[in-house]
C-alpha positions in Angstrom: 21.2 92.0 152.8 20.9 90.1 149.5 24.2 91.4 148.3 25.9 90.3 151.5 24.5 86.8 151.2 25.6 86.8 147.5 29.1 87.7 148.5 29.2 85.2 151.3 28.0 82.5 149.0 30.8 83.1 146.5 33.4 83.3 149.4 32.2 79.9 150.6 32.6 78.5 147.0 36.1 79.9 146.7 37.0 78.4 150.2 35.6 75.0 149.2 37.6 75.0 146.0 40.8 75.9 147.9 40.2 73.2 150.5 39.6 70.7 147.6 42.8 71.8 145.9 44.7 71.6 149.2 43.3 68.1 149.7 44.3 67.1 146.2 47.9 68.1 146.5 48.1 66.8 150.1 47.1 63.4 148.8 49.7 63.5 146.0 52.6 64.6 148.2 51.6 62.3 151.1 51.5 59.4 148.8 54.8 60.5 147.3 56.4 60.4 150.7 54.9 56.9 151.4 56.3 55.6 148.1 59.7 57.1 148.9 59.8 55.3 152.2 58.9 51.9 150.6 61.5 52.5 147.9 64.2 53.3 150.6 63.3 50.0 152.4 63.7 48.1 149.1 67.1 49.9 148.4 68.3 49.0 151.9 67.3 45.4 151.5 69.1 45.2 148.1 72.2 46.6 149.7 72.0 44.0 152.5 71.6 41.1 150.0 74.0 42.4 147.3 76.2 45.1 148.7 78.6 45.1 145.8 76.2 44.6 142.9 73.5 47.0 143.9 75.2 50.1 142.6 76.6 48.6 139.5 75.0 49.1 136.1 76.4 49.4 132.6 75.6 51.9 129.9 75.2 49.9 126.8 77.5 51.2 124.0 76.2 49.3 121.0 72.6 48.6 119.9 71.5 44.9 119.6 71.0 43.6 116.1 67.2 43.6 116.4 67.2 47.4 116.3 68.7 47.4 112.8 66.3 44.8 111.4 65.5 46.1 107.9 62.2 44.2 107.8 60.8 46.6 110.3 61.4 49.7 108.2 63.7 52.6 107.6 65.2 54.8 110.3 64.4 58.5 109.6 64.6 61.8 111.4 62.7 65.1 111.4 63.4 68.4 113.0 60.3 70.3 113.9 60.8 74.0 113.2 58.4 75.3 115.9 59.9 73.3 118.8 63.4 72.9 117.4 63.3 69.3 118.5 64.6 66.4 116.3 62.5 63.2 116.3 63.5 59.7 115.3 61.0 57.4 113.7 60.9 54.1 111.8 58.7 54.0 108.7 57.6 51.2 106.3 55.1 50.9 103.5 54.6 52.9 100.4 54.6 56.7 100.6 51.2 58.1 99.7 49.2 55.2 101.3 47.1 56.2 104.4 49.2 57.0 107.4 49.1 54.8 110.5 51.0 56.5 113.3 52.1 54.5 116.4 52.8 56.2 119.8 54.6 54.1 122.4 54.3 54.1 126.2 56.6 53.9 129.2 59.3 52.5 129.4 59.2 51.7 125.7 60.2 53.2 122.3 59.4 52.6 118.6 60.5 49.0 118.9 57.4 48.0 120.9 55.4 48.3 117.6 57.7 45.8 115.7 54.9 43.3 115.1 52.5 46.0 113.9 55.0 47.6 111.6 55.4 44.3 109.8 51.7 43.6 109.8 50.2 46.8 108.4 52.9 48.1 106.0 51.1 46.3 103.2 48.2 48.7 103.1 49.5 51.7 105.1 52.4 54.0 105.5 53.3 52.9 109.0 55.4 55.2 111.2 56.5 54.4 114.8 58.1 57.4 116.5 60.3 57.8 119.5 58.4 60.3 121.4 60.2 63.3 122.9 62.6 62.2 125.6 62.9 58.6 124.3 65.3 56.7 122.1 67.0 58.7 119.4 64.6 61.7 119.7 65.7 64.8 121.4 65.6 64.8 125.2 64.6 68.0 126.9 65.7 67.8 130.5 63.1 70.2 132.0 59.9 68.5 133.3 58.0 71.5 132.0 58.8 70.4 128.5 56.6 67.4 128.8 53.2 69.0 129.4 50.2 67.6 127.5 50.1 70.6 125.1 53.7 70.1 123.9 53.3 66.3 123.5 50.1 66.7 121.5 51.6 69.4 119.3 54.6 67.1 118.6 52.1 64.6 117.1 50.4 67.2 115.0 53.7 68.6 113.7 55.0 65.1 112.8 51.9 64.2 110.9 52.1 67.5 108.9 55.8 67.0 108.2 55.1 63.6 106.8 52.7 65.3 104.3 49.4 64.2 105.7 46.4 66.0 107.1 44.7 62.9 108.5 45.9 59.6 109.9 45.0 56.5 111.9 46.5 56.9 115.4 47.5 53.9 117.5 48.7 54.5 121.1 49.6 52.4 124.1 50.0 53.4 127.7 51.4 57.0 127.7 51.2 56.9 123.9 47.5 56.1 124.4 47.0 59.1 126.6 48.5 61.4 123.9 46.4 59.6 121.3 43.2 60.4 123.2 44.3 64.0 123.6 45.2 64.3 120.0 41.8 63.0 118.9 40.1 65.4 121.3 42.0 68.5 120.2 42.5 67.7 116.5 39.4 65.6 115.5 39.8 66.6 111.9 43.2 64.9 111.8 42.1 61.5 113.1 40.5 59.0 110.8 40.2 56.3 113.4 41.7 56.1 116.9 43.1 52.8 118.3 44.1 52.7 122.0 45.7 49.8 123.9 45.5 49.6 127.7 45.0 53.2 128.4 41.7 54.8 129.6 40.4 58.2 128.5 42.3 60.6 130.8 39.1 61.9 132.5 38.0 58.4 133.2 41.3 57.6 134.8 41.2 60.7 137.0 37.7 60.2 138.1 38.1 56.5 138.7 41.4 56.7 140.6 40.2 59.3 143.0 37.2 57.1 143.9 39.0 53.7 144.0 41.9 53.3 146.4 42.8 50.0 144.7 43.5 51.9 141.5 45.6 54.4 143.4 47.6 51.5 144.8 48.1 50.0 141.3 49.4 53.3 139.9 51.6 54.2 142.9 54.5 54.6 140.5 52.8 57.9 139.4 53.5 59.3 142.8 56.9 57.8 143.3 58.1 59.2 140.0 57.3 62.7 141.2 60.5 62.6 143.3 63.7 64.0 141.7 66.6 61.6 140.8 65.6 58.8 143.2 63.4 57.0 140.8 66.2 57.0 138.2 68.4 55.4 140.8 66.0 52.7 141.7 65.4 51.8 138.0 69.2 51.6 137.4 70.5 49.6 140.4 71.4 46.0 139.9 72.0 46.7 136.2 68.4 47.9 135.5 66.8 44.9 137.3 63.6 46.8 138.1 63.3 48.0 134.5 63.7 44.4 133.2 61.2 43.1 135.7 58.4 45.3 134.3 58.4 43.1 131.2 59.4 39.8 132.8 58.1 39.4 136.3 55.1 37.3 137.1 53.0 40.3 138.4 53.7 42.9 135.8 55.3 41.1 132.8 54.1 39.5 129.7 51.7 36.6 130.4 52.7 32.9 130.3 50.6 32.5 127.2 52.0 35.5 125.5 55.0 36.1 123.3 57.8 36.6 125.7 60.6 39.0 125.1 63.8 37.4 123.9 67.1 38.2 125.6 67.9 40.5 122.6 64.5 42.2 122.8 65.0 42.9 126.5 68.5 44.2 125.8 67.1 46.6 123.2 65.1 48.3 126.0 68.1 48.4 128.3 70.3 49.8 125.6 67.9 52.7 125.0 67.1 53.5 128.6 70.7 53.1 129.9 71.8 56.1 127.9 72.6 59.3 129.9 69.5 61.2 130.7 67.2 58.7 129.1 65.3 57.7 132.3 64.8 61.3 133.3 63.2 62.0 129.9 60.9 59.1 130.3 60.0 59.9 133.9 59.3 63.6 133.1 56.0 62.5 131.5 54.8 61.6 135.0 56.2 64.7 136.6 53.8 66.9 134.7 50.7 64.8 134.9 49.0 66.2 138.0 49.2 69.8 136.9 47.7 68.8 133.5 44.5 67.2 134.9 41.5 67.6 134.8 40.9 68.2 131.1 38.9 71.2 129.9 37.8 69.2 126.8 36.8 65.6 126.9 34.8 64.4 123.9 36.3 62.2 121.1 34.5 62.5 117.7 36.5 59.8 115.9 35.6 56.1 115.8 37.5 54.4 118.6 38.8 50.9 119.2 39.9 50.2 122.7 41.9 47.0 123.3 42.5 45.9 126.9 44.6 43.2 128.4 42.7 41.4 131.1 45.8 40.9 133.3 46.9 44.5 133.3 48.8 45.0 136.6 48.6 48.8 136.5 45.0 49.6 135.3 41.7 48.2 136.5 39.5 46.9 133.7 36.4 48.7 134.9 37.8 51.9 133.4 37.6 50.5 129.9 33.8 50.4 129.6 33.5 53.9 131.2 35.4 55.4 128.2 32.2 55.1 126.2 30.8 58.1 128.0 33.2 60.5 126.2 33.0 59.1 122.7 30.6 60.7 120.2 31.1 58.1 117.5 31.4 54.3 117.0 33.1 52.7 120.0 34.4 49.1 120.0 35.9 47.5 123.1 37.7 44.2 123.1 39.0 42.6 126.4 41.7 40.1 125.6 41.7 37.3 128.1 45.0 36.5 129.9 46.9 39.3 128.2 49.1 41.7 130.2 49.6 45.5 130.0 52.2 45.0 127.2 49.4 44.1 124.9 50.8 44.6 121.4 53.9 42.6 122.3 52.1 40.0 124.5 49.4 39.0 122.0 50.4 40.5 118.6 48.4 38.2 116.4 45.1 38.8 118.3 45.8 42.5 118.4 46.6 42.7 114.7 43.4 40.8 113.8 41.2 43.0 116.0 42.8 46.1 114.4 42.2 44.8 110.9 38.6 44.1 111.8 38.1 47.6 113.1 39.8 49.3 110.2 37.5 47.5 107.7 34.2 47.6 109.5 31.4 50.1 109.4 30.0 52.1 112.3 27.3 51.2 114.7 28.5 47.8 116.0 28.8 47.3 119.7 32.0 46.2 121.6 32.3 42.7 122.9 34.6 40.5 124.9 37.3 38.4 123.2 
């Protein structure tokens, strides 16, 4: 009898897990369908208003001058033997100085770190990479090539190629996610971790599943699961939606921030208008649901988390919750009035806070700025 009850108990557990898994994927696919319907309505309305302009966009042939600004650093390339991929990066500062590695988010590339490259090259070897699928780095077309394991290994391989076994890692948005994961899996390689507007991946998963408001803010995660259609919606009207991410009142850089110039904005359009570029960028999202939850969570490096108060995509409550997974000094700064695009929106404040964190000892509590 006891054996029968034991078997029944484990059968019920397996059934509960299957139901939970079914509910998880039902939520994802159901929300994908809802986002697709909303996007179709937007497309239809755009066609009504601008029937000839909607399906017109231009692939930029030449980079704007700002991408060749020598004050930002030297353009370099590395081919990683294990993956076979070639990565592009911009480097400044003396070789041999401590390495500070910058990881960008969506829909950005190395250029999003221009203010930090200029600022920190005096004391660091600063390197801003185009992550796989972005800019001049190689662009695997398969979504399976963008799983967390590969993205984290890319960072490890690049650090080692540059001749370092430790570095300061700075990540924003998707680059922040990879920075968290790199610190989790390779703690011995991270001197200090600096993350901008990106929660710990486990915090994000747990919080989003319990807060419908956050699911609504990150509805693009679900829409981007669809094949080809998101690429179309980001391209129509000459990449209007892409530009709006940086410039609109809801999602763009704040009115008190340092707005993108027309040339800055054209730099983003130049990179993401290239054939296949949007697919590479969107493939990060197309692997995310199969990569969570994490099996390892704890970060053992000192962590600075900077958060723009007006982030349109991520709720601020997640920032403080990251403390639960950090086994070292944790400093949190909330920057009033700043948007999701923090390092470009408020570069002076960001740079000052990073300098303070780099020079300070451990054991001091985070505070609000």
